[in-house]
N, C-alpha and C positions, 0 to 999 in steps of 0.2 A: 526462401524469400530472398529476391533479388532486389536491389537498388539502381534505379536510373543515374546513378554517378558513378565514376571513375573508380576502378579498384586502386587501393592505397597500396596492394602487394603488387601489381603489375606496375603503377606506376612510380612508385618508392624503392622496392625492392627487390627490382631485377625481376621478377615474375615468380608466378607461382613454382615453378622447378627450385628458383633460386632459395625462397622464402622456405622452401621443406629440406632443402639440404644443410641450411642454417641451424635449423630447430632439431633435426634429427639427432645430431648427435647429442645434443642436450639430451632429449627424451628418449634416446633408445635404450637405457636401461630403467627407467622410470615407468612407474603403475600407470600414469596417467599425465595430462597438461595439455598444453594449449598456445597459441599464439593469437592474442585479443587486441585486434586495431580497430582503431574509434575516430570517425570524427563526427563533430557535435557543434551544433548552433543554437543557439539560445538568446530571448529577449525578453527583458522584464519592462515594465510601465509599474509605477505606483503614483496614486491620486490621490493627496490628503488635503484639509483645509482649504478645498475650492480650486488647486490648483496641481501642475502636475509637478511632481515632488522630486521625482525620478527617472530615468529613462536609459537602459544600458542592454548593448549589444555586444554577444560575446561567440568568438570560434575557438574551439579546441581540436586537437588531435592528438592523437598519441597510440602506443600501443604496448599492452603488458605481455610478460612472458611468463609461463607457469610452467613447472616440474613437481611431480607429486610421487612420495615414495614413503609407501606407508602411511604414516600418519601426519609426517611431514612433509612440507612443503617448501620449493623456494619461487619466491616472484621478485622479477624486475620488472620496471617500466620508465620509457619515457617519451618525450615532447616532440623527440629527434625520430622521426622515420628514415632509417637509413640501414643499408647492410652493417654499416660499421657500428651502431649501434644495438642492432640484434645479433651482432656478434658476440660485443660485452654482454651484455644480457644474456645468452646462452651460456658462455662462459661461467655466469654466475650461478645459473640455474643447476647447470652438470653440476656442482658439488653436492648437492643433497641427494645425489641418486648414483654416485660415486662408490662402486660395487655394493651397489643396490640388488641389482639382478631381478628388477622385476620385468614382468610381462605387463605389456602396453595393453589397456584395456581395449575392448572393439570401440569403435566410432561410435557415435550415435545415428539413431535410425534418422532419416530425411521425412521433411515434408512439405508439401506444396499449398497447405493452407494459409491462405491472405486473412489477417483478423484486422489489418487497417489497412489505410492507403498508404504510398510513402510522402505525402504532400506535407510540405513544410508551413505549418500552420502561424510561422512569422510572416507568410507572405502571404496571407490571405486578405490582410487591408494596407494600404500604406502608414507610415508613420503619423503623417496628418490624420488620416481614418481612425487610427486606433486611438490617440488622444481625443478627437474630436468623439468615438465613442464614449470614454472615460465622462468626459465633460456632460456630455449629454446624461448619462447617469447618475452624476451627481445632481443635476438640476432638477431629474426625475423625482429623485427621493425625495428632494429637500421641496418639491411641491406636494408630496403624499400626506404630510401630517407639518403641521407648524411646529411640532414639539421635537422634531427632525433637529440637532444640534451639528453636527458631525458626520461627514459621510468619508472613508475610506475604500478606494477600491483598488485592486492591484488587476494585471493580464500578465500571465507567463506562459511565452510559447518555447517549446524545448522541440528539436529534430536531430535524432540520432542515427548514423550509420554503422553498422558494425560488422567487421570479417572475421570469422574464427577458423585457424587453420592449425590442423593436425601433424601431427609427425609423419602419418600415412598416406598425407595428401589430402584427405577430404576436408572440404571449404564450404565453411556455412554463411549465409548474409542475412541481415535482416535490417528493413528501417522506421524508423520506428517515431514515429510524431504523439506531441503532445501538448497540450492547451489546457490553462486554467484560469477561469474569471470567477474573482471573488469580492464581495460586497460585507464592507462593517460598516454598522451604525450605531451613534449614540442619540438617544433620545432623551428631552430633559424637562421635568415637570419642576418647575421651581429650584429646590434643591437636591431633588432626586432625579438619577439618570439610571439610564437601562440600556444594555447593549445588546446588539443583535449581527447575525452575521450568516451568511449563505455563499456556497460557491458550485460553479459547476465545471464540469471539464470532463474530458478523456482521450482517446486516440481515433476517436471519429472522424469525419469530415470536419475538420477547423470553423468550417462556417457556420455549420449549425448550432456551436455555441456562443454565435455574435448576432444571433438574428433579436429582432426587438422584443418577438416574444419569449426568448429566451432570456435574456439581458433583464427585462422586466419583473419576469416570473421571480428571478434571483434579488433583485432590488426590493421588489415586494415581502418577500418572505424575511431579509433582514431586519425590514423597518417593523414587520410583523415581532419578533421576536424581540425588537428594542419597549417598542409598546407594551408587550407583555409585563416584560423584565421591570417596568416603570409599576407597576401594579402588583407586583410579587410581596407576599409576606416573607417572612423568617422561616425557615424551612424545620421541622419539627425532628427532634433525636430521638432514637431508640430502634426496635427491631418491627420492622413492617413488611408486609406483602408488597411486592414493589411489581409493578408492570410496566417492561419495556418498550416503548414505542417499535416501530419498523423501520427501518434502512439505517441511518448513521449510526446510531446505538450499538449496531454490531460492530462498533470499536473497541466493545468492552471486551466480547468474544475475542477478537481478533489478537488485543492484549493478554488478559486472563487465561485464554485457553489457547490461542493459534502458535505463540511463541515457544508452547512448552512442547508442541506436536512438530518442531522443528529438528530434523535428524541429527545435527551435532550436539543440541543438549540431552537428547536421550541416547547418542552412541556413549557421551561422556558420563552420562547418568547422572546430569545435574539438574534435569527435569521433574517434576511432579510427577509427570508420566511415564519417567524411564520405566520399563519392566514390565507394563501394563498392556502389551497387545493383548487383546481377546478377551480381557475385563470389561465390567461393567465401568465406564467413568462418566456416566452422566444418565438423567433420567430416560426409562424408555420414550422413545418417541423422537428424542433429541439426534440429527443427524447434522454433522456438519463436514463440509466441502473445501477446497482449496479449489480453484478452477480457471486457469490462466487461459482458456479456449473462449472468453468470451468475446466477441467481435466487440471492437472501437472502445470496451473497458480501459479505464486506469491502469488497472492493474495487470490488463491482458498482456500476452507475450508470446510471438508465433515459435520463438525458439528462445530456450532462457543464453545465458550467457557462458555458457560451456557448448551450446549447439545443440543441446536435446531439446525436441517439442514440446511445447507445454502440455498440461492433461489436466483432465479432470479427478482429481484424486479424492475420493472418500477416507475421512479422518477417523469421524466417530460415524458410525451406522446402528441407528435405533438404542443409542445409549453406550452399545461396544465401541472399545479403540480397535481400529481393524490399520490403522497406517500413519507413516508420518511423511514428512517433508522432506525431497531426499534431493541432495546435488549428486555429483559423480564419487566423489573422494568418500562422501560418509554413505552412502549408499552402497560402495565394493566393502566397506570396512565391515558396515551390517550385514552382509550378504543379501541385500534388498535391490529393488529396480529403482533405478534416478525417475524421479517422478517431474522433472523440467522444472525445478525451484532452484538449480545453481547461478543466483543473481550477483551482481556487484552494480556497483554506485558507477564507474567510470573504469576507463582502460587502468588507472593508478589506484585500483581495489582489486584482491581478491575476491575471488567469489564465497559464496557460502550460501546455505539453507537459507530461502525468504520467502515469505509468504507474495502470492498473486493477490487472485479476488476470493476473501476467506466468507463465508456466509452461512448460515443454519439453515436448512429446508424448511418449505412452509407444513404444518401440520392440518388440521381440518376445524379448528374451532375461529369463530366469527369473530373480531379484536373486539365489537362491543358487548361481547357476552364474557369475554375473561377480564375485561374492566367492570361490568355488573356483579361478577362473583366476590370483588373486594369491599369487604366493611369499612375498613379504614386503613389507607395504603400511600402507595406513592406511583402518579405515574412518570415516568421520566424519559421524555420527549428527545434531548440531546444531550450531548456529554464534550466538555471539552478534554481538560489535560488530566495525566492519571500516571500512576507508579504501580508497579509489577514485580515481585521478587519471582523470576522464572522458577527456582529451585523449589520454594514452599507452597508458591501459589497464590501468597496474599497478594491484594490488588484493594489500592485507593482511586477511586474515579467522581470526578465533578459533573456535577449536571450544570449546562447551561439553559436548560428550559426542564423545569420539571411542574406538577400541579400535585393538589392533594388530591386523593379517590376517597368519598365520603360518603357510605350505603349504598354502593355501585354507582356513582354519578362522579365525574370531573368536575371538580371545584376550585378553588382558588389557588394560582400560580407562587410558588413557591422560589426561594431564592437561597444559596450555601447549602443546598442537599449535595451531599457526599454518599457514595458507595463503599461500602467495607466490606471485605470478606476474601472469599478463598475462592480461586475459578475451579476446581476441582469440584468442590463441595459447591459451590455455586448451581453447577450442572445437575447434582444432583436434585437440586431444588426446583428445577423447571417443571411445574407443573400442569401449564395449559399453554401451546402451541397456536399461533393464531394461522390463517390460512390466506395472510396478506405478505407475504414475502415480498420486502425490497431493499435494492443496493443502492449506497451511497450516491450523491449526486455526480461525485467523480474526483473528491480533493483531497482523497487520504496519501500521507507519506510516511512512510514505516522506518523507524530508525534502529539500526542494530550495530553493536561495534564500531561504529563513529561512521557509519555508511546510511544514504538516506536511498530508499526507492519508491516509486510511484505504486500505491496497490488499492484496491480495492475492499470494503465491507460491505456485508448486509445480515438481514434476520425479521422472521416475522414479529410480528406482535408476540411478547412472551410473560409470562407471568412466573415470577420466581416467589417461594414462601420464604418469609421470615427472614429478611436481610436486615445487616444492619446500615442503617443511618446516620448519618452524622449530620447533623442542623446548628442552627445557631439561633433557633428560639431559647428566651431562657426557661 
């Protein structure tokens, strides 16, 4: 992947040959490593209480140099992209491999795949045009229903250009656009209030997320959720059969299962899935993949932040654990193949195994039949925050939109519902898998060890048998 911008290696570091010479001594006895250079432009607008609350624009650039020796790694980064700064970083990183005598890993394979354009989303509309869009969205939301009391909107645009240089001279480049538009609404009916939110985004043509059809759909959904919340009853507590809706509820799969399938946790044996390759870890029919190759999706990357092309990696197949998500270091130590999951938040962060777009494949059950099979249960349509312990697999997730299921029919909306359980155990409780696989609308950000990266989630409608539900009903 190439960008139409100038190369910082050529412009700031004296060219390709000079940069290779500078890092070669540092990485000569290391097992692996790379020079990562980044240019980034970001723009953020926040609209609240009928006015523009904040607007910011930021441009950053810098490099990170890494040397890997066995399980150890040295990392140095700087916002000063000069030969002198690179030389200082190289001297620092060389300490980790001094006397190590490693054999450098082969360079990643190359790809000409283009999953997104190089267009900068911030240039899709003028400053005034973006403010006018948010004002129009605010007026539209308030006109939908007199109970709409508060509207909060945000627009975030990000453009990242990266160059990855290895000591053998291999050079990789990728330019990544990203946009997200979000609407949050509070509706009030007397003393009762309800909240709803919906966002859209991704790496596709930036203009597609700002059309009248796209933003109106987002606002309509946020308002709908807020009005449903006004009518919600206190959620029951106890063990229930739970039906998870398609799309965004896949965030529970991401947290409760996905993190446990990242290579570093399994190499260090801190994951509940460690040592279980080839074993049954979920119900038959459950197949989970991590796929960074989906065009235009928020979690997609043409190459990862080590230069490895992204892959469609099957993690669980028909209930059997068949793979982990790997960066280069953990793949080498585990004698496995890198899967294109070596990701970092920015040049100031070291790469580690991270998810891209993680989702469960569809089954063959119509969703209405899944709901009809439940006599007394919960239908969870959307989730908010959650907590997961990677080692034990225990999780707690709060539902932002959920309903009672009574005698096979979706009935009253409920509030205050939480799902409590264990990720691996919950995967064994999947008894029905819908034929309606959907991905989230493009709003996910995943945190790990202080780093955040954009991700995607998804799943079809699922039935989970006998899940503990925490509620607020007396």
